[in-house]
LOKE-45437 format. One record per residue: residue in one letter; x, y, z of N, C-alpha, C in turn. Coordinates in steps of 0.05 Angstrom, whole numbers, plus 5000, padded with zeros to 4 digits. Last residue first. Layout:
REM residues N
aa: a; neast: X; nnorth: Y; nup: Z; caeast: X; canorth: Y; caup: Z; ceast: X; cnorth: Y; cup: Z
...
This chain:
REM residues 75
aa: k; neast: 2924; nnorth: 6017; nup: 2078; caeast: 2908; canorth: 6002; caup: 2099; ceast: 2916; cnorth: 6011; cup: 2126
aa: k; neast: 2915; nnorth: 6068; nup: 2031; caeast: 2933; canorth: 6053; caup: 2049; ceast: 2916; cnorth: 6040; cup: 2070
aa: k; neast: 2883; nnorth: 6063; nup: 1968; caeast: 2883; canorth: 6072; caup: 1996; ceast: 2903; cnorth: 6055; cup: 2012
aa: i; neast: 2915; nnorth: 6075; nup: 1905; caeast: 2903; canorth: 6056; caup: 1924; ceast: 2905; cnorth: 6067; cup: 1953
aa: l; neast: 2940; nnorth: 6115; nup: 1874; caeast: 2912; canorth: 6108; caup: 1869; ceast: 2899; cnorth: 6092; cup: 1891
aa: l; neast: 2994; nnorth: 6120; nup: 1888; caeast: 2977; canorth: 6144; caup: 1886; ceast: 2947; cnorth: 6137; cup: 1886
aa: e; neast: 3014; nnorth: 6068; nup: 1888; caeast: 3018; canorth: 6086; caup: 1911; ceast: 2999; cnorth: 6109; cup: 1911
aa: n; neast: 3001; nnorth: 6051; nup: 1835; caeast: 2988; canorth: 6039; caup: 1859; ceast: 2991; cnorth: 6056; cup: 1884
aa: v; neast: 3034; nnorth: 6083; nup: 1804; caeast: 3005; canorth: 6085; caup: 1801; ceast: 2992; cnorth: 6074; cup: 1826
aa: s; neast: 3090; nnorth: 6111; nup: 1841; caeast: 3077; canorth: 6090; caup: 1826; ceast: 3047; cnorth: 6095; cup: 1824
aa: i; neast: 3122; nnorth: 6174; nup: 1829; caeast: 3106; canorth: 6156; caup: 1847; ceast: 3093; cnorth: 6135; cup: 1830
aa: k; neast: 3139; nnorth: 6222; nup: 1806; caeast: 3158; canorth: 6202; caup: 1816; ceast: 3145; cnorth: 6184; cup: 1837
aa: l; neast: 3108; nnorth: 6257; nup: 1778; caeast: 3108; canorth: 6260; caup: 1808; ceast: 3126; cnorth: 6240; cup: 1821
aa: v; neast: 3116; nnorth: 6240; nup: 1726; caeast: 3123; canorth: 6267; caup: 1733; ceast: 3126; cnorth: 6270; cup: 1764
aa: v; neast: 3093; nnorth: 6189; nup: 1732; caeast: 3121; canorth: 6191; caup: 1725; ceast: 3131; cnorth: 6219; cup: 1733
aa: c; neast: 3040; nnorth: 6203; nup: 1743; caeast: 3056; canorth: 6188; caup: 1763; ceast: 3086; cnorth: 6190; cup: 1757
aa: l; neast: 3026; nnorth: 6226; nup: 1694; caeast: 3025; canorth: 6241; caup: 1718; ceast: 3042; cnorth: 6229; cup: 1740
aa: k; neast: 3029; nnorth: 6180; nup: 1662; caeast: 3047; canorth: 6203; caup: 1657; ceast: 3049; cnorth: 6221; cup: 1682
aa: k; neast: 2987; nnorth: 6151; nup: 1683; caeast: 3014; canorth: 6140; caup: 1685; ceast: 3034; cnorth: 6162; cup: 1681
aa: f; neast: 2944; nnorth: 6184; nup: 1668; caeast: 2950; canorth: 6180; caup: 1697; ceast: 2978; cnorth: 6169; cup: 1701
aa: e; neast: 2947; nnorth: 6180; nup: 1613; caeast: 2951; canorth: 6206; caup: 1626; ceast: 2958; cnorth: 6203; cup: 1655
aa: t; neast: 2935; nnorth: 6126; nup: 1608; caeast: 2960; canorth: 6136; caup: 1597; ceast: 2966; cnorth: 6163; cup: 1610
aa: l; neast: 2883; nnorth: 6124; nup: 1628; caeast: 2905; canorth: 6109; caup: 1642; ceast: 2932; cnorth: 6120; cup: 1633
aa: s; neast: 2854; nnorth: 6190; nup: 1628; caeast: 2858; canorth: 6163; caup: 1616; ceast: 2880; cnorth: 6150; cup: 1632
aa: m; neast: 2819; nnorth: 6225; nup: 1680; caeast: 2842; canorth: 6220; caup: 1663; ceast: 2842; cnorth: 6192; cup: 1651
aa: s; neast: 2779; nnorth: 6229; nup: 1716; caeast: 2772; canorth: 6234; caup: 1688; ceast: 2795; cnorth: 6229; cup: 1669
aa: h; neast: 2799; nnorth: 6225; nup: 1765; caeast: 2786; canorth: 6201; caup: 1754; ceast: 2778; cnorth: 6205; cup: 1725
aa: p; neast: 2816; nnorth: 6277; nup: 1779; caeast: 2835; canorth: 6257; caup: 1769; ceast: 2823; cnorth: 6232; cup: 1757
aa: q; neast: 2797; nnorth: 6333; nup: 1781; caeast: 2781; canorth: 6310; caup: 1774; ceast: 2798; cnorth: 6288; cup: 1762
aa: e; neast: 2839; nnorth: 6368; nup: 1793; caeast: 2814; canorth: 6369; caup: 1809; ceast: 2796; cnorth: 6345; cup: 1805
aa: i; neast: 2877; nnorth: 6354; nup: 1755; caeast: 2884; canorth: 6353; caup: 1783; ceast: 2859; cnorth: 6352; cup: 1801
aa: k; neast: 2848; nnorth: 6361; nup: 1708; caeast: 2859; canorth: 6335; caup: 1713; ceast: 2867; cnorth: 6332; cup: 1743
aa: k; neast: 2836; nnorth: 6416; nup: 1710; caeast: 2815; canorth: 6396; caup: 1711; ceast: 2825; cnorth: 6369; cup: 1719
aa: l; neast: 2888; nnorth: 6437; nup: 1705; caeast: 2872; canorth: 6442; caup: 1729; ceast: 2850; cnorth: 6422; cup: 1732
aa: m; neast: 2900; nnorth: 6419; nup: 1653; caeast: 2916; canorth: 6409; caup: 1676; ceast: 2901; cnorth: 6413; cup: 1702
aa: t; neast: 2865; nnorth: 6451; nup: 1625; caeast: 2862; canorth: 6421; caup: 1624; ceast: 2877; cnorth: 6409; cup: 1647
aa: p; neast: 2884; nnorth: 6503; nup: 1635; caeast: 2857; canorth: 6495; caup: 1644; ceast: 2853; cnorth: 6464; cup: 1644
aa: y; neast: 2936; nnorth: 6497; nup: 1610; caeast: 2933; canorth: 6502; caup: 1638; ceast: 2905; cnorth: 6495; cup: 1648
aa: s; neast: 2943; nnorth: 6443; nup: 1563; caeast: 2938; canorth: 6470; caup: 1570; ceast: 2934; cnorth: 6473; cup: 1600
aa: v; neast: 2998; nnorth: 6395; nup: 1567; caeast: 2970; canorth: 6402; caup: 1564; ceast: 2966; cnorth: 6432; cup: 1570
aa: c; neast: 3045; nnorth: 6368; nup: 1583; caeast: 3040; canorth: 6377; caup: 1555; ceast: 3011; cnorth: 6381; cup: 1549
aa: l; neast: 3063; nnorth: 6356; nup: 1632; caeast: 3041; canorth: 6339; caup: 1621; ceast: 3034; cnorth: 6346; cup: 1593
aa: r; neast: 3100; nnorth: 6397; nup: 1639; caeast: 3109; canorth: 6369; caup: 1639; ceast: 3088; cnorth: 6349; cup: 1628
aa: r; neast: 3067; nnorth: 6443; nup: 1638; caeast: 3088; canorth: 6439; caup: 1618; ceast: 3096; cnorth: 6410; cup: 1616
aa: q; neast: 3034; nnorth: 6433; nup: 1682; caeast: 3022; canorth: 6438; caup: 1656; ceast: 3043; cnorth: 6433; cup: 1634
aa: m; neast: 3071; nnorth: 6431; nup: 1723; caeast: 3055; canorth: 6407; caup: 1716; ceast: 3044; cnorth: 6410; cup: 1688
aa: d; neast: 3088; nnorth: 6484; nup: 1725; caeast: 3107; canorth: 6462; caup: 1719; ceast: 3093; cnorth: 6437; cup: 1709
aa: q; neast: 3040; nnorth: 6508; nup: 1739; caeast: 3051; canorth: 6514; caup: 1713; ceast: 3072; cnorth: 6493; cup: 1705
aa: k; neast: 3033; nnorth: 6488; nup: 1791; caeast: 3014; canorth: 6480; caup: 1770; ceast: 3024; cnorth: 6486; cup: 1742
aa: n; neast: 3098; nnorth: 6467; nup: 1816; caeast: 3074; canorth: 6483; caup: 1817; ceast: 3056; cnorth: 6475; cup: 1793
aa: l; neast: 3137; nnorth: 6422; nup: 1852; caeast: 3125; canorth: 6428; caup: 1826; ceast: 3100; cnorth: 6446; cup: 1830
aa: n; neast: 3167; nnorth: 6395; nup: 1892; caeast: 3171; canorth: 6424; caup: 1887; ceast: 3161; cnorth: 6432; cup: 1859
aa: n; neast: 3152; nnorth: 6346; nup: 1907; caeast: 3170; canorth: 6348; caup: 1884; ceast: 3176; cnorth: 6376; cup: 1875
aa: k; neast: 3117; nnorth: 6357; nup: 1948; caeast: 3141; canorth: 6341; caup: 1954; ceast: 3162; cnorth: 6343; cup: 1932
aa: l; neast: 3077; nnorth: 6383; nup: 1918; caeast: 3093; canorth: 6398; caup: 1938; ceast: 3119; cnorth: 6383; cup: 1944
aa: m; neast: 3058; nnorth: 6340; nup: 1889; caeast: 3069; canorth: 6363; caup: 1875; ceast: 3086; cnorth: 6379; cup: 1894
aa: e; neast: 3038; nnorth: 6308; nup: 1930; caeast: 3061; canorth: 6299; caup: 1914; ceast: 3074; cnorth: 6321; cup: 1898
aa: i; neast: 2995; nnorth: 6341; nup: 1945; caeast: 3016; canorth: 6335; caup: 1964; ceast: 3041; cnorth: 6326; cup: 1949
aa: k; neast: 2964; nnorth: 6337; nup: 1898; caeast: 2975; canorth: 6363; caup: 1907; ceast: 2997; cnorth: 6360; cup: 1927
aa: i; neast: 2951; nnorth: 6283; nup: 1900; caeast: 2966; canorth: 6294; caup: 1877; ceast: 2979; cnorth: 6321; cup: 1885
aa: d; neast: 2921; nnorth: 6282; nup: 1946; caeast: 2947; canorth: 6268; caup: 1946; ceast: 2964; cnorth: 6277; cup: 1922
aa: k; neast: 2875; nnorth: 6311; nup: 1930; caeast: 2892; canorth: 6321; caup: 1952; ceast: 2919; cnorth: 6308; cup: 1952
aa: s; neast: 2857; nnorth: 6277; nup: 1890; caeast: 2864; canorth: 6304; caup: 1883; ceast: 2883; cnorth: 6316; cup: 1905
aa: l; neast: 2844; nnorth: 6232; nup: 1922; caeast: 2864; canorth: 6230; caup: 1901; ceast: 2874; cnorth: 6258; cup: 1893
aa: e; neast: 2803; nnorth: 6252; nup: 1955; caeast: 2828; canorth: 6241; caup: 1966; ceast: 2851; cnorth: 6241; cup: 1946
aa: r; neast: 2764; nnorth: 6265; nup: 1915; caeast: 2775; canorth: 6286; caup: 1934; ceast: 2802; cnorth: 6277; cup: 1946
aa: t; neast: 2754; nnorth: 6216; nup: 1890; caeast: 2764; canorth: 6239; caup: 1875; ceast: 2777; cnorth: 6259; cup: 1893
aa: d; neast: 2777; nnorth: 6161; nup: 1931; caeast: 2756; canorth: 6176; caup: 1917; ceast: 2769; cnorth: 6201; cup: 1905
aa: k; neast: 2822; nnorth: 6106; nup: 1920; caeast: 2816; canorth: 6132; caup: 1932; ceast: 2793; cnorth: 6146; cup: 1917
aa: m; neast: 2805; nnorth: 6037; nup: 1921; caeast: 2814; canorth: 6061; caup: 1906; ceast: 2805; cnorth: 6086; cup: 1922
aa: n; neast: 2782; nnorth: 5995; nup: 1944; caeast: 2808; canorth: 6003; caup: 1954; ceast: 2819; cnorth: 6028; cup: 1941
aa: n; neast: 2737; nnorth: 5981; nup: 1916; caeast: 2733; canorth: 5996; caup: 1941; ceast: 2759; cnorth: 6004; cup: 1954
aa: i; neast: 2755; nnorth: 5950; nup: 1873; caeast: 2749; canorth: 5978; caup: 1868; ceast: 2745; cnorth: 5994; cup: 1894
aa: q; neast: 2810; nnorth: 5907; nup: 1886; caeast: 2781; canorth: 5913; caup: 1888; ceast: 2777; cnorth: 5943; cup: 1886
aa: m; neast: 2855; nnorth: 5871; nup: 1849; caeast: 2850; canorth: 5896; caup: 1863; ceast: 2820; cnorth: 5901; cup: 1863
């Protein structure tokens, strides 16, 4: 995987929000499912590249999407 195929922060944040809508999850639901404080969850959604791999994987599980589907740009 080449790094230039990864979504930038803005794209990734937008796609996380889209997936939240698809799964009928609001920010409070996400906060509970990720087991983090509300401010931390907001930061993770707005700055997804700051997450650890483990956190990102957990996010993907909650959103029912693969890491690759969420992280990699579609051609």
